[in-house]
DSSP file (Angstrom, degrees, kcal/mol; ACC not computed):
  #  RESIDUE AA STRUCTURE BP1 BP2  ACC     N-H-->O    O-->H-N    N-H-->O    O-->H-N    TCO  KAPPA ALPHA  PHI   PSI    X-CA   Y-CA   Z-CA
    1    1 A M              0   0    0      0, 0.0     2,-0.1     0, 0.0    26,-0.0   0.000 360.0 360.0 360.0 137.7  133.9  -61.2   11.9
    2    2 A T     >  -     0   0    0      1,-0.1     4,-2.0   164,-0.0     3,-0.3  -0.359 360.0-108.7 -80.4 160.7  136.3  -63.7   13.3
    3    3 A Q  H  > S+     0   0    0      1,-0.2     4,-2.0     2,-0.2     5,-0.2   0.880 120.6  55.8 -53.9 -40.8  136.2  -67.4   12.6
    4    4 A A  H  > S+     0   0    0      1,-0.2     4,-2.6     2,-0.2     5,-0.5   0.889 106.0  49.7 -60.5 -39.9  135.1  -67.9   16.2
    5    5 A A  H  4 S+     0   0    0     -3,-0.3    -1,-0.2     1,-0.2    -2,-0.2   0.868 109.6  52.4 -65.1 -38.9  132.2  -65.6   15.8
    6    6 A Q  H  < S+     0   0    0     -4,-2.0    -1,-0.2     1,-0.2    -2,-0.2   0.876 117.3  37.0 -68.7 -36.3  131.1  -67.4   12.6
    7    7 A E  H  < S-     0   0    0     -4,-2.0    -2,-0.2    -5,-0.2    -1,-0.2   0.821  84.9-157.6 -87.4 -30.8  131.1  -70.9   14.3
    8    8 A L    ><  -     0   0    0     -4,-2.6     3,-2.6    -5,-0.2     4,-0.4   0.966   8.4-163.8  43.8  65.2  129.8  -69.8   17.8
    9    9 A T  G >  S+     0   0    0     -5,-0.5     3,-1.0     1,-0.3    -1,-0.1   0.821  81.2  48.1 -44.1 -46.9  131.2  -72.8   19.5
   10   10 A Y  G 3  S+     0   0    0      1,-0.2    -1,-0.3   148,-0.2     3,-0.1   0.470 113.2  48.2 -82.5  -0.1  129.1  -72.5   22.6
   11   11 A L  G X  S+     0   0    0     -3,-2.6     3,-1.9    -4,-0.1    -1,-0.2   0.249  70.2 116.6-123.2  14.7  125.9  -72.1   20.8
   12   12 A K  T <  S+     0   0    0     -3,-1.0    -1,-0.1    -4,-0.4    -2,-0.1   0.780  76.3  53.2 -55.1 -25.4  126.0  -74.9   18.2
   13   13 A A  T 3  S+     0   0    0     -3,-0.1    -1,-0.3     2,-0.1    -2,-0.1   0.588  92.9  91.3 -88.9  -6.7  123.0  -76.7   19.6
   14   14 A Y  S <  S-     0   0    0     -3,-1.9     5,-0.1     1,-0.1    -3,-0.1  -0.541  89.9 -84.3 -87.4 154.3  120.8  -73.6   19.4
   15   15 A P    >>  -     0   0    0      0, 0.0     4,-2.1     0, 0.0     3,-1.1  -0.153  33.3-116.6 -59.3 149.9  118.7  -72.7   16.4
   16   16 A D  H 3> S+     0   0    0      1,-0.3     4,-2.9     2,-0.2     5,-0.2   0.868 113.7  57.5 -50.1 -43.2  120.1  -70.9   13.4
   17   17 A H  H 3> S+     0   0    0      1,-0.2     4,-1.4     2,-0.2    -1,-0.3   0.853 109.1  45.3 -57.5 -34.6  117.8  -67.9   13.9
   18   18 A L  H <> S+     0   0    0     -3,-1.1     4,-2.1     2,-0.2    -1,-0.2   0.919 112.6  51.1 -78.8 -44.2  119.1  -67.4   17.5
   19   19 A Q  H  X S+     0   0    0     -4,-2.1     4,-2.5     1,-0.3    -2,-0.2   0.873 108.0  53.7 -57.2 -39.8  122.8  -67.9   16.2
   20   20 A D  H  X S+     0   0    0     -4,-2.9     4,-2.1    -5,-0.2    -1,-0.3   0.900 107.6  50.0 -67.6 -38.1  122.1  -65.2   13.5
   21   21 A Q  H  X S+     0   0    0     -4,-1.4     4,-2.1    -5,-0.2    -2,-0.2   0.908 110.4  49.7 -67.7 -37.9  120.9  -62.8   16.2
   22   22 A V  H  X S+     0   0    0     -4,-2.1     4,-2.4     2,-0.2    -2,-0.2   0.922 108.9  52.4 -64.8 -44.6  124.0  -63.4   18.3
   23   23 A K  H  X S+     0   0    0     -4,-2.5     4,-2.9     1,-0.2    -1,-0.2   0.916 109.7  50.7 -60.5 -43.0  126.3  -62.8   15.2
   24   24 A L  H  X S+     0   0    0     -4,-2.1     4,-2.2     1,-0.2    -1,-0.2   0.905 107.8  51.4 -60.8 -40.7  124.5  -59.5   14.6
   25   25 A L  H  <>S+     0   0    0     -4,-2.1     5,-3.0     1,-0.2     6,-0.9   0.874 112.9  46.2 -67.3 -35.3  125.0  -58.4   18.1
   26   26 A I  H ><5S+     0   0    0     -4,-2.4     3,-1.0     3,-0.2    -2,-0.2   0.924 110.8  51.1 -74.4 -36.4  128.7  -59.2   17.8
   27   27 A K  H 3<5S+     0   0    0     -4,-2.9    -2,-0.2     1,-0.2    -1,-0.2   0.862 114.3  44.8 -60.5 -38.4  129.0  -57.5   14.5
   28   28 A N  T 3<5S-     0   0    0     -4,-2.2    -1,-0.2    -5,-0.2    -2,-0.2   0.402 113.4-118.3 -89.9  -0.3  127.3  -54.4   16.0
   29   29 A G  T < 5S+     0   0    0     -3,-1.0     4,-0.3    -4,-0.3    -3,-0.2   0.843  80.2 120.2  65.8  32.8  129.5  -54.6   19.2
   30   30 A Q     >< +     0   0    0     -5,-3.0     4,-2.2    -6,-0.2    -4,-0.2   0.490  41.0  84.8-105.0  -9.3  126.4  -55.0   21.3
   31   31 A L  H  > S+     0   0    0     -6,-0.9     4,-2.0     2,-0.2     5,-0.2   0.925  91.1  47.5 -66.1 -48.1  126.9  -58.3   23.0
   32   32 A T  H  > S+     0   0    0      1,-0.2     4,-2.3     2,-0.2    -1,-0.2   0.916 112.8  49.5 -61.6 -47.0  129.0  -57.0   25.9
   33   33 A T  H  > S+     0   0    0     -4,-0.3     4,-2.2     2,-0.2     5,-0.3   0.879 108.1  54.5 -61.0 -42.0  126.5  -54.2   26.6
   34   34 A L  H  X S+     0   0    0     -4,-2.2     4,-1.6     1,-0.2    -1,-0.2   0.901 112.4  43.7 -57.4 -42.9  123.6  -56.7   26.5
   35   35 A L  H  X S+     0   0    0     -4,-2.0     4,-2.6     2,-0.2    -2,-0.2   0.929 112.5  51.5 -74.0 -42.7  125.3  -58.8   29.2
   36   36 A Q  H  < S+     0   0    0     -4,-2.3    -2,-0.2     1,-0.2    -1,-0.2   0.822 111.9  47.0 -66.1 -30.5  126.3  -55.9   31.3
   37   37 A K  H  < S+     0   0    0     -4,-2.2     3,-0.3    -5,-0.2    -1,-0.2   0.877 117.0  42.8 -74.7 -37.4  122.8  -54.5   31.4
   38   38 A K  H  < S+     0   0    0     -4,-1.6     2,-0.5     1,-0.3    -2,-0.2   0.874 129.3  26.1 -77.7 -33.9  121.2  -57.9   32.2
   39   39 A Y     <  +     0   0    0     -4,-2.6    -1,-0.3    -5,-0.1     3,-0.0  -0.916  66.9 171.8-130.0 101.0  123.9  -58.8   34.8
   40   40 A N        +     0   0    0     -2,-0.5     2,-0.3    -3,-0.3    -1,-0.1   0.481  58.7  33.9-100.8   3.4  125.5  -55.8   36.4
   41   41 A K        -     0   0    0    131,-0.0    75,-0.4     0, 0.0     2,-0.2  -0.996  68.0-126.8-150.0 152.2  127.6  -57.4   39.3
   42   42 A V        -     0   0    0     -2,-0.3    71,-0.1    73,-0.2    70,-0.0  -0.610  34.6-102.6 -95.4 161.6  129.6  -60.4   40.0
   43   43 A H        -     0   0    0     71,-2.3    -1,-0.1    -2,-0.2    71,-0.1  -0.255  16.5-131.1 -76.1 166.3  129.2  -62.6   43.0
   44   44 A E        +     0   0    0     69,-0.1     2,-1.4     6,-0.0     3,-0.2   0.191  68.2 117.0-103.4  11.8  131.5  -62.6   46.1
   45   45 A I        +     0   0    0      1,-0.2    -2,-0.1     5,-0.1    -1,-0.0  -0.654  28.7 142.3 -89.6  87.0  132.0  -66.4   46.3
   46   46 A R        +     0   0    0     -2,-1.4     2,-0.2    67,-0.0    -1,-0.2   0.679  45.0  65.7-102.7 -23.9  135.7  -66.5   45.8
   47   47 A T  S  > S-     0   0    0     -3,-0.2     4,-2.0     1,-0.1     5,-0.2  -0.630  80.1-118.9-103.3 162.6  137.1  -69.2   48.1
   48   48 A D  H  > S+     0   0    0     -2,-0.2     4,-2.9     2,-0.2     5,-0.2   0.917 116.4  54.0 -55.2 -45.6  136.7  -73.0   48.1
   49   49 A K  H  > S+     0   0    0      1,-0.2     4,-2.4     2,-0.2     5,-0.2   0.948 109.4  46.4 -61.8 -49.4  135.1  -72.7   51.6
   50   50 A A  H  > S+     0   0    0      1,-0.2     4,-2.0     2,-0.2    -1,-0.2   0.873 113.1  50.8 -64.7 -31.2  132.5  -70.1   50.4
   51   51 A L  H  X S+     0   0    0     -4,-2.0     4,-2.8     2,-0.2     5,-0.3   0.922 108.4  51.1 -66.7 -44.2  131.8  -72.2   47.4
   52   52 A Y  H  X S+     0   0    0     -4,-2.9     4,-2.2    20,-0.3    -2,-0.2   0.894 112.3  46.4 -58.4 -43.0  131.3  -75.3   49.5
   53   53 A E  H  X S+     0   0    0     -4,-2.4     4,-2.4     2,-0.2    -1,-0.2   0.877 114.3  49.0 -66.1 -37.8  128.8  -73.4   51.8
   54   54 A Y  H  X S+     0   0    0     -4,-2.0     4,-1.9    -5,-0.2    -2,-0.2   0.952 112.7  45.5 -70.8 -47.6  127.0  -72.0   48.7
   55   55 A V  H  X S+     0   0    0     -4,-2.8     4,-3.0     1,-0.2    -2,-0.2   0.911 113.2  51.5 -63.1 -44.4  126.7  -75.4   47.0
   56   56 A Q  H  X S+     0   0    0     -4,-2.2     4,-2.7    -5,-0.3    -1,-0.2   0.900 106.5  54.3 -61.9 -41.1  125.5  -77.0   50.3
   57   57 A G  H  X S+     0   0    0     -4,-2.4     4,-1.5     2,-0.2    -1,-0.2   0.952 110.6  44.5 -61.6 -46.8  122.9  -74.4   50.8
   58   58 A I  H  X S+     0   0    0     -4,-1.9     4,-2.8     1,-0.2     5,-0.4   0.940 114.8  50.2 -55.7 -48.0  121.4  -75.0   47.3
   59   59 A K  H  X S+     0   0    0     -4,-3.0     4,-2.0     1,-0.2     7,-0.3   0.863 107.7  52.5 -62.4 -36.7  121.6  -78.7   47.9
   60   60 A N  H  < S+     0   0    0     -4,-2.7    -1,-0.2    -5,-0.2    -2,-0.2   0.806 116.4  39.8 -67.6 -30.7  119.9  -78.5   51.3
   61   61 A I  H  < S+     0   0    0     -4,-1.5     3,-0.3    -3,-0.3    -2,-0.2   0.923 129.9  26.5 -81.4 -46.8  117.0  -76.5   49.8
   62   62 A S  H  < S+     0   0    0     -4,-2.8    -3,-0.2     1,-0.2    -2,-0.2   0.831 132.5  26.0 -89.2 -40.4  116.6  -78.5   46.5
   63   63 A L    ><  +     0   0    0     -4,-2.0     3,-2.8    -5,-0.4    -1,-0.2  -0.415  62.6 159.8-129.4  54.7  117.9  -82.0   47.1
   64   64 A R  T 3  S+     0   0    0      1,-0.3    -1,-0.1    -3,-0.3    -2,-0.1   0.902  84.4  43.0 -45.1 -47.4  117.5  -82.7   50.9
   65   65 A N  T 3  S+     0   0    0     -3,-0.2    -1,-0.3    -5,-0.0     3,-0.1   0.449  89.6 119.8 -84.3   2.5  117.7  -86.4   50.3
   66   66 A G  S <  S-     0   0    0     -3,-2.8     3,-0.1    -7,-0.3    65,-0.1  -0.191  73.6 -91.9 -65.8 159.8  120.6  -86.1   47.8
   67   67 A E        -     0   0    0      1,-0.1    -1,-0.1    63,-0.1    63,-0.1  -0.315  49.3 -89.7 -72.7 155.1  123.9  -88.0   48.6
   68   68 A Q        -     0   0    0     33,-0.1     2,-0.5    -3,-0.1    35,-0.4  -0.268  32.2-140.8 -63.4 150.2  126.7  -86.2   50.5
   69   69 A I        -     0   0    0      1,-0.1    35,-0.2    33,-0.1     3,-0.1  -0.971  10.7-167.3-115.0 125.3  129.3  -84.4   48.6
   70   70 A S        +     0   0    0     33,-2.7     2,-0.4    -2,-0.5    34,-0.2   0.762  70.0  24.9 -87.1 -22.6  132.8  -84.8   50.0
   71   71 A K  E     +a  104   0A   0     32,-1.1    34,-3.0     2,-0.0     2,-0.4  -0.990  52.2 175.9-146.4 131.7  134.6  -82.1   48.0
   72   72 A I  E     +a  105   0A   0     -2,-0.4     2,-0.3    32,-0.2   -20,-0.3  -0.957  25.7 150.8-130.9 117.9  133.5  -78.8   46.3
   73   73 A V  E     -a  106   0A   0     32,-2.2    34,-2.4    -2,-0.4     2,-0.4  -0.948  48.8-112.8-145.0 158.1  136.3  -76.7   44.8
   74   74 A Y  E     -a  107   0A   0     -2,-0.3     2,-0.5    32,-0.2    34,-0.2  -0.770  39.9-150.0 -86.5 141.3  137.1  -74.2   42.1
   75   75 A D  E >   -a  108   0A   0     32,-3.1    34,-1.9    -2,-0.4     3,-0.7  -0.948  22.4-166.7-125.9 122.2  139.5  -75.9   39.7
   76   76 A N  T 3  S+     0   0    0     -2,-0.5    -1,-0.1     1,-0.2    32,-0.1   0.672  89.7  63.2 -76.2 -12.7  142.2  -74.1   37.7
   77   77 A K  T 3  S+     0   0    0      2,-0.1     2,-0.5    32,-0.0    -1,-0.2   0.641  77.4  97.4 -86.2 -14.2  142.7  -77.3   35.6
   78   78 A L    <   -     0   0    0     -3,-0.7     2,-0.5    29,-0.1    32,-0.3  -0.629  62.6-156.6 -76.0 128.4  139.2  -77.3   34.1
   79   79 A H    > > -     0   0    0     -2,-0.5     5,-1.3     1,-0.1     3,-1.1  -0.909  14.0-156.6-110.1 123.2  139.3  -75.7   30.7
   80   80 A V  G > 5S+     0   0    0     -2,-0.5     3,-2.7     1,-0.3    -1,-0.1   0.805  91.8  71.1 -66.5 -28.6  136.0  -74.2   29.4
   81   81 A I  G 3 5S+     0   0    0      1,-0.3    -1,-0.3     2,-0.2     4,-0.1   0.824  95.6  52.4 -56.1 -31.9  137.4  -74.6   25.9
   82   82 A K  G < 5S-     0   0    0     -3,-1.1    -1,-0.3     2,-0.2    -2,-0.2   0.127 125.8-106.0 -92.8  18.1  137.0  -78.3   26.3
   83   83 A N  T < 5S+     0   0    0     -3,-2.7     2,-0.8     1,-0.2     3,-0.2   0.726  78.2 133.9  66.7  23.8  133.3  -77.7   27.3
   84   84 A A      < +     0   0    0     -5,-1.3    -1,-0.2     1,-0.2    -2,-0.2  -0.867  16.5 160.9-105.6 101.7  133.8  -78.4   31.0
   85   85 A L  S    S-     0   0    0     -2,-0.8    23,-2.6     1,-0.4     2,-0.3   0.846  78.4 -22.3 -77.0 -39.9  132.1  -75.6   33.0
   86   86 A G  E     -B  107   0A   0     21,-0.3    -1,-0.4    -3,-0.2     2,-0.4  -0.928  67.2-136.3-155.7 173.1  132.2  -77.9   36.1
   87   87 A T  E     -B  106   0A   0     19,-3.3    19,-2.4    -2,-0.3     2,-0.5  -0.998   4.1-157.7-142.4 149.0  132.4  -81.5   36.7
   88   88 A H  E     +B  105   0A   0     -2,-0.4     2,-0.4    17,-0.2    17,-0.2  -0.991  22.5 177.1-118.7 123.0  130.7  -84.0   39.1
   89   89 A T  E     -B  104   0A   0     15,-2.5    15,-2.7    -2,-0.5     2,-0.3  -0.962  10.8-169.1-124.6 151.4  132.6  -87.1   39.8
   90   90 A Y  E     -B  103   0A   0     -2,-0.4     2,-0.5    13,-0.2    13,-0.2  -0.997   6.4-159.6-139.9 137.8  131.8  -90.1   42.0
   91   91 A I  E     -B  102   0A   0     11,-1.8    11,-2.2    -2,-0.3     2,-0.4  -0.953  11.5-148.3-114.5 123.5  134.0  -93.0   43.1
   92   92 A S  E     +B  101   0A   0     -2,-0.5     2,-0.3     9,-0.2     9,-0.2  -0.797  22.9 173.8 -91.7 134.5  132.5  -96.2   44.4
   93   93 A R  E     -B  100   0A   0      7,-3.0     7,-3.9    -2,-0.4     2,-0.7  -0.991  31.6-124.7-139.1 147.3  134.4  -98.1   47.0
   94   94 A V  E     +B   99   0A   0     -2,-0.3     2,-0.5     5,-0.2     5,-0.2  -0.829  28.7 179.4 -91.9 119.9  133.7 -101.2   49.1
   95   95 A Q  E >   -B   98   0A   0      3,-2.8     3,-1.8    -2,-0.7     2,-0.3  -0.968  65.2 -39.5-123.4 116.1  134.1 -100.4   52.7
   96   96 A G  T 3  S-     0   0    0     -2,-0.5    -2,-0.0     1,-0.3     0, 0.0  -0.587 124.6 -30.5  64.4-129.1  133.4 -103.4   55.0
   97   97 A G  T 3  S+     0   0    0     -2,-0.3     2,-0.3    -3,-0.1    -1,-0.3   0.183 123.6  89.8 -98.2  13.8  130.4 -105.0   53.4
   98   98 A K  E <  S- B   0  95A   0     -3,-1.8    -3,-2.8     2,-0.0     2,-0.6  -0.835  71.7-129.7-118.5 152.1  129.0 -101.8   52.0
   99   99 A L  E     - B   0  94A   0     -2,-0.3     2,-0.4    -5,-0.2    -5,-0.2  -0.872  29.5-168.4-100.2 122.7  129.4  -99.9   48.8
  100  100 A K  E     - B   0  93A   0     -7,-3.9    -7,-3.0    -2,-0.6     2,-0.5  -0.865   8.6-152.2-113.3 139.1  130.2  -96.3   49.5
  101  101 A A  E     - B   0  92A   0     -2,-0.4     2,-0.6    -9,-0.2    -9,-0.2  -0.936   2.9-157.7-112.1 135.2  130.1  -93.5   46.8
  102  102 A K  E     - B   0  91A   0    -11,-2.2   -11,-1.8    -2,-0.5     2,-0.4  -0.933  13.5-160.1-110.8 120.5  132.3  -90.4   47.2
  103  103 A H  E     - B   0  90A   0     -2,-0.6   -33,-2.7   -35,-0.4   -32,-1.1  -0.850  10.1-178.2-107.7 139.2  131.0  -87.3   45.3
  104  104 A E  E     -aB  71  89A   0    -15,-2.7   -15,-2.5    -2,-0.4     2,-0.5  -0.993  10.9-159.7-134.5 143.0  133.0  -84.3   44.3
  105  105 A I  E     -aB  72  88A   0    -34,-3.0   -32,-2.2    -2,-0.4     2,-0.5  -0.980   9.2-173.8-121.8 127.2  132.1  -81.1   42.4
  106  106 A R  E     -aB  73  87A   0    -19,-2.4   -19,-3.3    -2,-0.5     2,-0.4  -0.990   5.4-162.1-126.7 133.7  134.7  -79.0   40.7
  107  107 A I  E     -aB  74  86A   0    -34,-2.4   -32,-3.1    -2,-0.5   -21,-0.3  -0.916  31.8-104.1-109.5 127.7  133.9  -75.6   39.1
  108  108 A A  E >   -a   75   0A   0    -23,-2.6     3,-2.5    -2,-0.4   -32,-0.2  -0.315  27.3-127.5 -56.2 131.2  136.2  -73.9   36.6
  109  109 A S  G >  S+     0   0    0    -34,-1.9     3,-1.9     1,-0.3     4,-0.2   0.699 102.1  79.4 -49.4 -27.3  138.0  -71.1   38.2
  110  110 A L  G >  S+     0   0    0    -35,-0.3     3,-1.2     1,-0.3    -1,-0.3   0.766  83.8  67.6 -50.6 -26.8  136.9  -68.7   35.5
  111  111 A F  G X  S+     0   0    0     -3,-2.5     3,-0.6     1,-0.3    -1,-0.3   0.298  72.6  85.3 -84.2  13.0  133.6  -68.6   37.4
  112  112 A K  G <  S+     0   0    0     -3,-1.9    -1,-0.3     1,-0.2    -2,-0.1   0.732  95.0  44.1 -78.5 -18.2  135.0  -66.8   40.4
  113  113 A Q  G <  S+     0   0    0     -3,-1.2    59,-0.3    -4,-0.2    -1,-0.2  -0.343  94.9  95.9-123.4  49.5  134.4  -63.5   38.5
  114  114 A V  S <  S-     0   0    0     -3,-0.6   -71,-2.3     1,-0.1    -3,-0.0  -0.855  83.6 -79.3-130.3 167.9  130.9  -64.0   37.0
  115  115 A P     >  -     0   0    0      0, 0.0     4,-1.4     0, 0.0     3,-0.3  -0.250  45.4-115.4 -57.7 157.1  127.3  -62.9   38.0
  116  116 A E  H  > S+     0   0    0    -75,-0.4     4,-3.3     1,-0.2     5,-0.3   0.850 113.0  66.7 -63.3 -35.1  125.9  -65.3   40.7
  117  117 A E  H  > S+     0   0    0      1,-0.2     4,-2.4     2,-0.2    -1,-0.2   0.923 102.4  47.8 -56.9 -40.0  123.2  -66.5   38.2
  118  118 A F  H  > S+     0   0    0     -3,-0.3     4,-1.9     1,-0.2    -1,-0.2   0.945 112.2  47.3 -65.3 -45.2  125.9  -68.0   36.1
  119  119 A L  H  X S+     0   0    0     -4,-1.4     4,-2.7     1,-0.2    -2,-0.2   0.903 112.0  51.5 -58.4 -41.7  127.5  -69.8   39.0
  120  120 A K  H  X S+     0   0    0     -4,-3.3     4,-3.4     1,-0.2     5,-0.3   0.894 105.6  54.1 -64.7 -38.6  124.2  -71.0   40.2
  121  121 A M  H  X S+     0   0    0     -4,-2.4     4,-2.4    -5,-0.3    -1,-0.2   0.952 111.4  45.4 -60.4 -46.2  123.3  -72.5   36.9
  122  122 A I  H  X S+     0   0    0     -4,-1.9     4,-2.8     2,-0.2     5,-0.3   0.924 114.7  48.6 -63.9 -49.0  126.6  -74.5   36.9
  123  123 A V  H  X S+     0   0    0     -4,-2.7     4,-2.7     1,-0.2     5,-0.2   0.954 111.5  48.8 -59.6 -50.2  126.1  -75.6   40.5
  124  124 A V  H  X S+     0   0    0     -4,-3.4     4,-2.6     2,-0.2    -1,-0.2   0.939 111.3  51.6 -51.3 -48.9  122.5  -76.6   39.8
  125  125 A H  H  X S+     0   0    0     -4,-2.4     4,-0.7    -5,-0.3    -2,-0.2   0.945 113.2  43.0 -54.0 -50.9  123.8  -78.6   36.7
  126  126 A E  H >< S+     0   0    0     -4,-2.8     3,-0.8     1,-0.2     4,-0.4   0.888 114.2  51.2 -67.5 -38.2  126.4  -80.4   38.8
  127  127 A L  H >X S+     0   0    0     -4,-2.7     3,-1.2    -5,-0.3     4,-0.5   0.832  99.9  62.3 -69.5 -31.3  124.0  -81.1   41.7
  128  128 A A  H >X S+     0   0    0     -4,-2.6     4,-2.7     1,-0.3     3,-0.5   0.727  92.4  68.2 -69.1 -18.6  121.4  -82.5   39.4
  129  129 A H  H << S+     0   0    0     -3,-0.8    -1,-0.3    -4,-0.7    -2,-0.2   0.763  83.3  72.3 -68.2 -23.7  124.0  -85.2   38.5
  130  130 A L  H <4 S+     0   0    0     -3,-1.2    -1,-0.2    -4,-0.4    -2,-0.2   0.895 116.7  19.3 -53.6 -41.0  123.6  -86.5   42.1
  131  131 A K  H << S+     0   0    0     -3,-0.5     2,-0.5    -4,-0.5    -2,-0.2   0.791 131.7  39.5 -99.2 -35.4  120.1  -87.9   41.0
  132  132 A E     <  -     0   0    0     -4,-2.7    -1,-0.3     1,-0.1    -2,-0.0  -0.967  56.8-173.3-126.4 119.5  120.3  -88.0   37.2
  133  133 A K        +     0   0    0     -2,-0.5     2,-0.2    -3,-0.1    -1,-0.1   0.845  67.1  60.4 -76.4 -38.1  123.5  -89.2   35.5
  134  134 A E  S    S-     0   0    0      1,-0.0     2,-1.7    -5,-0.0     5,-0.2  -0.602  86.6-114.2 -96.5 152.7  122.6  -88.5   31.9
  135  135 A H  S    S+     0   0    0     -2,-0.2     2,-0.2     4,-0.1    -2,-0.0  -0.530  71.3 128.6 -76.9  70.1  121.6  -85.2   30.1
  136  136 A D  S  > S-     0   0    0     -2,-1.7     4,-2.1     1,-0.0     3,-0.3  -0.499  78.1 -78.3-117.1-173.7  118.1  -86.3   29.4
  137  137 A K  H  > S+     0   0    0      1,-0.2     4,-1.6     2,-0.2     5,-0.1   0.820 127.9  50.3 -60.3 -37.0  114.6  -84.9   29.9
  138  138 A A  H  > S+     0   0    0      2,-0.2     4,-2.0     1,-0.2    -1,-0.2   0.869 108.5  53.5 -67.3 -36.0  114.6  -85.9   33.7
  139  139 A F  H  > S+     0   0    0     -3,-0.3     4,-2.2     2,-0.2    -2,-0.2   0.949 112.2  42.6 -63.7 -49.9  117.9  -84.2   34.3
  140  140 A Y  H  X S+     0   0    0     -4,-2.1     4,-1.9     1,-0.2    -1,-0.2   0.775 110.4  56.0 -72.0 -23.0  116.8  -80.9   32.7
  141  141 A K  H  X S+     0   0    0     -4,-1.6     4,-1.6    -5,-0.2    -1,-0.2   0.895 108.8  48.8 -73.3 -38.7  113.4  -81.0   34.5
  142  142 A L  H  X S+     0   0    0     -4,-2.0     4,-2.2     2,-0.2    -2,-0.2   0.899 109.3  52.0 -59.2 -41.9  115.4  -81.3   37.8
  143  143 A C  H  X S+     0   0    0     -4,-2.2     4,-2.4     1,-0.2    -2,-0.2   0.921 110.9  48.0 -56.0 -46.5  117.6  -78.4   36.8
  144  144 A S  H  < S+     0   0    0     -4,-1.9    -1,-0.2     1,-0.2    -2,-0.2   0.827 109.1  53.6 -70.8 -31.2  114.5  -76.3   36.2
  145  145 A Y  H  < S+     0   0    0     -4,-1.6    -1,-0.2     1,-0.2    -2,-0.2   0.950 113.7  41.4 -64.5 -46.8  113.0  -77.4   39.5
  146  146 A M  H  < S+     0   0    0     -4,-2.2    -2,-0.2     1,-0.3    -1,-0.2   0.839 135.9  17.7 -72.5 -32.7  116.1  -76.3   41.4
  147  147 A E    ><  -     0   0    0     -4,-2.4     3,-2.2    -5,-0.2    -1,-0.3  -0.816  64.7-164.5-142.9  97.3  116.4  -73.1   39.3
  148  148 A P  T 3  S+     0   0    0      0, 0.0     3,-0.4     0, 0.0     4,-0.2   0.808  95.6  50.0 -51.9 -33.9  113.3  -72.0   37.3
  149  149 A N  T 3> S+     0   0    0      1,-0.2     4,-2.6     2,-0.1     3,-0.4   0.247  77.8 119.4 -88.1  15.3  115.5  -69.6   35.1
  150  150 A Y  H <> S+     0   0    0     -3,-2.2     4,-2.5     1,-0.2    -1,-0.2   0.879  73.7  45.3 -48.2 -49.8  118.0  -72.5   34.5
  151  151 A H  H  > S+     0   0    0     -3,-0.4     4,-1.9     1,-0.2    -1,-0.2   0.858 114.3  48.7 -71.6 -33.3  117.6  -72.5   30.7
  152  152 A Q  H  > S+     0   0    0     -3,-0.4     4,-2.5     2,-0.2    -1,-0.2   0.908 112.7  47.2 -68.7 -42.0  117.8  -68.7   30.4
  153  153 A Y  H  X S+     0   0    0     -4,-2.6     4,-2.3     1,-0.2     5,-0.2   0.877 110.7  54.4 -72.7 -32.4  121.0  -68.5   32.6
  154  154 A E  H  X S+     0   0    0     -4,-2.5     4,-2.1    -5,-0.3    -1,-0.2   0.935 110.9  44.4 -61.9 -43.7  122.5  -71.3   30.5
  155  155 A L  H  X S+     0   0    0     -4,-1.9     4,-1.8     2,-0.2    -2,-0.2   0.936 114.4  48.4 -59.1 -49.8  121.9  -69.4   27.3
  156  156 A D  H  X S+     0   0    0     -4,-2.5     4,-1.9     1,-0.2    -2,-0.2   0.846 110.2  51.6 -63.4 -37.7  123.2  -66.2   28.8
  157  157 A L  H  X S+     0   0    0     -4,-2.3     4,-2.5     2,-0.2    -1,-0.2   0.905 108.9  51.8 -64.5 -46.2  126.4  -68.0   30.2
  158  158 A R  H  X S+     0   0    0     -4,-2.1     4,-1.8     1,-0.2    -2,-0.2   0.828 108.7  52.0 -68.9 -28.6  127.0  -69.4   26.6
  159  159 A L  H  X S+     0   0    0     -4,-1.8     4,-2.2     2,-0.2    -1,-0.2   0.895 108.5  49.6 -62.7 -42.2  126.7  -65.8   25.4
  160  160 A Y  H  X S+     0   0    0     -4,-1.9     4,-2.3     2,-0.2    -2,-0.2   0.860 111.3  49.3 -68.7 -40.3  129.2  -64.7   27.9
  161  161 A L  H  X S+     0   0    0     -4,-2.5     4,-2.0     2,-0.2    -1,-0.2   0.866 111.7  48.6 -64.5 -38.5  131.5  -67.5   26.8
  162  162 A T  H  X S+     0   0    0     -4,-1.8     4,-2.8     2,-0.2    -2,-0.2   0.900 109.0  52.4 -66.9 -42.2  131.1  -66.6   23.2
  163  163 A Q  H  X>S+     0   0    0     -4,-2.2     4,-3.4     1,-0.2     5,-0.6   0.943 111.8  48.3 -60.8 -47.4  131.8  -62.9   24.0
  164  164 A M  H  X5S+     0   0    0     -4,-2.3     4,-1.7     1,-0.2    -2,-0.2   0.892 112.7  48.6 -60.6 -40.4  135.1  -64.1   25.7
  165  165 A E  H  <5S+     0   0    0     -4,-2.0    -1,-0.2     2,-0.2    -2,-0.2   0.928 118.0  38.2 -67.1 -47.4  136.0  -66.2   22.8
  166  166 A V  H  <5S+     0   0    0     -4,-2.8    -2,-0.2     1,-0.2    -3,-0.2   0.929 130.3  26.1 -74.7 -41.7  135.4  -63.6   20.2
  167  167 A F  H  <5S-     0   0    0     -4,-3.4    -3,-0.2    -5,-0.2    -2,-0.2   0.635  93.6-133.5-100.3 -16.4  136.8  -60.5   22.0
  168  168 A G  S  <<S+     0   0    0     -4,-1.7     2,-0.3    -5,-0.6    -4,-0.2   0.679  70.7  84.8  77.6  15.2  139.2  -62.2   24.3
  169  169 A D  S    S-     0   0    0     -6,-0.4    -1,-0.2    -5,-0.0    -2,-0.2  -0.933  76.3-101.3-144.2 169.7  138.2  -60.3   27.5
  170  170 A T        -     0   0    0     -2,-0.3     3,-0.1     1,-0.1   -56,-0.1  -0.492  17.9-136.0 -88.8 164.7  135.7  -60.5   30.3
  171  171 A V  S    S+     0   0    0      1,-0.2     2,-0.6    -2,-0.2    -1,-0.1   0.820  93.1  47.1 -81.9 -39.3  132.5  -58.4   30.6
  172  172 A W              0   0    0    -59,-0.3    -1,-0.2     1,-0.1  -131,-0.0  -0.929 360.0 360.0-121.2 128.7  132.8  -57.6   34.3
  173  173 A D              0   0    0     -2,-0.6    -1,-0.1    -3,-0.1    -2,-0.0   0.357 360.0 360.0 -96.1 360.0  136.2  -56.4   35.5
């Protein structure tokens, strides 16, 4: 087993018994098969325009009163290795006598070729930052409101990232 498999970088916050199960799946060569069975196809949201429409659709259903997002793009510069799956940034500017906020969401380009559930989990996470800035109980409650399977998708996405780190390839070609 490689050093990466022993450390399970993306699963550090999870309980030891779960990490042990993942190590066993890796050792037995079953992690890829598990992911392929659970998620058998990738989404078709490949362009920034399609991503913008996808994110706005989720926002309009879940956060109707949320602030406007000026830019939503896939970003080649985001590196998952540095734990950035996506980013939400906002810049406050004074315009006239008012304070205006400009929001941007950037999703790592790696996520152009994953199941829609993984993309949705990242989008929901970044949208939740429109209302909740910190990763606290209220933040995760909002994520679960927008996507009831949020926590399962997050775990499975972390399993996918672990698989990529250990084996160096993607699950879905």
